[in-house]
C-alpha positions as CSV (number, residue, x, y, z in Angstrom):
1,X,-9.6,-9.8,14.7
2,X,-7.4,-9.1,11.7
3,X,-3.8,-7.8,11.7
4,X,-2.2,-6.0,9.0
5,X,1.6,-5.8,9.4
6,X,3.3,-3.1,7.2
7,X,7.1,-2.9,6.6
8,X,9.4,-1.2,4.2
9,X,8.8,2.6,4.9
10,X,11.6,5.0,5.6
11,X,13.5,7.8,4.3
12,X,14.9,8.0,0.9
13,X,16.2,10.6,-1.7
14,X,14.2,11.7,-4.8
15,X,14.7,9.4,-7.4
16,X,15.3,6.5,-5.1
17,X,13.0,3.5,-4.5
18,X,11.3,1.7,-1.6
19,X,9.3,-1.6,-1.4
20,X,6.3,-1.9,1.0
21,X,5.0,-5.1,2.3
22,X,1.8,-5.8,4.2
23,X,1.2,-9.1,5.6
24,X,-2.6,-10.1,6.6
25,X,-3.4,-12.5,9.3
26,X,-6.3,-13.5,11.6
27,X,-10.0,-13.8,10.9
28,X,-9.8,-13.6,7.2
29,X,-12.1,-15.2,4.6
30,X,-12.7,-14.5,0.9
31,X,-10.4,-11.4,0.3
32,X,-11.8,-9.1,-2.4
33,X,-9.3,-6.3,-2.6
34,X,-6.1,-5.5,-1.1
35,X,-4.0,-2.3,-1.6
36,X,-2.5,0.8,-0.4
37,X,-3.7,4.3,0.4
38,X,-1.8,7.4,1.6
39,X,-2.3,10.6,3.5
40,X,0.1,13.6,3.5
41,X,0.0,16.2,6.1
42,X,-2.9,18.5,5.7
43,X,-4.4,16.2,2.8
44,X,-7.2,13.5,2.7
45,X,-6.4,10.0,2.5
46,X,-6.0,8.8,-1.2
47,X,-6.0,5.7,-3.0
48,X,-2.5,4.8,-4.4
49,X,-3.0,1.2,-5.7
50,X,-5.3,-1.8,-5.3
51,X,-5.5,-5.5,-6.6
52,X,-8.5,-7.5,-6.7
53,X,-8.8,-11.1,-6.1
54,X,-9.1,-11.5,-9.9
55,X,-6.0,-9.8,-10.3
56,X,-7.4,-6.5,-11.6
57,X,-5.2,-3.5,-10.7
58,X,-5.9,0.3,-10.3
59,X,-3.5,3.2,-9.6
60,X,-3.9,6.8,-9.0
61,X,-2.6,8.6,-12.0
62,X,0.2,10.3,-10.1
63,X,2.0,7.1,-9.4
64,X,1.3,5.2,-12.9
65,X,4.5,4.0,-14.4
66,X,6.4,4.5,-11.2
67,X,4.6,2.2,-8.5
68,X,3.8,-1.5,-9.0
69,X,1.5,-3.4,-6.8
70,X,1.8,-7.1,-6.4
71,X,0.5,-9.9,-4.1
72,X,1.4,-13.3,-2.8
73,X,-2.3,-14.8,-2.3
74,X,-1.1,-17.8,-0.6
75,X,0.6,-15.6,2.2
76,X,-2.3,-12.8,2.2
77,X,0.5,-10.5,1.4
78,X,0.6,-7.5,-0.7
79,X,3.5,-5.3,-2.1
80,X,4.1,-1.9,-3.4
81,X,7.1,-1.3,-5.4
82,X,7.9,2.5,-5.6
83,X,10.4,3.7,-8.0
84,X,11.4,7.2,-9.0
85,X,10.0,8.7,-5.8
86,X,9.6,12.4,-5.5
87,X,8.8,14.6,-2.4
88,X,5.1,14.6,-3.5
89,X,5.0,11.1,-2.6
90,X,5.9,11.7,1.2
91,X,2.9,10.4,3.2
92,X,2.0,7.8,5.7
93,X,1.0,4.8,3.6
94,X,-1.7,2.4,4.8
95,X,-2.5,-1.0,3.9
96,X,-6.1,-1.8,3.2
97,X,-7.9,-5.2,3.0
98,X,-11.5,-5.8,2.0
99,X,-12.9,-9.3,2.7
100,X,-16.0,-11.1,3.8
101,X,-16.0,-9.7,7.3
102,X,-15.4,-6.2,6.3
103,X,-12.6,-3.7,5.5
104,X,-9.5,-3.3,7.6
105,X,-6.5,-0.8,7.7
106,X,-2.9,-1.3,8.8
107,X,-1.4,1.1,11.3
108,X,0.6,3.0,8.5
109,X,4.1,3.3,7.7
110,X,5.8,6.5,7.0
111,X,7.5,7.2,3.7
112,X,9.8,10.4,3.4
113,X,11.1,11.5,0.2
114,X,13.9,14.3,0.4
115,X,14.6,16.6,-2.5
């Protein structure tokens, strides 16, 4: 059993910032990738940012230069610093973990950006 506990979502005005956190616990061994996906109403879930165990980072083009993903490997925690938010960033953000025992998803945290 794996638990992914997300925090940091909320309501913010356009141009503002939020910082998401996701702490993983439970049956975890050999993490390959941690990251964030998001799903806006009426749209498919999309990758936002990922970070591998080796430190390789990937961002969707729409957040490059505004979002920064980081991790605390000792605590199995991943962060997403989101700056210069705009209404198009409004979505439910899901934490993602891929490890030896397979993929896991968080319950999601709502991010709402008002114009």
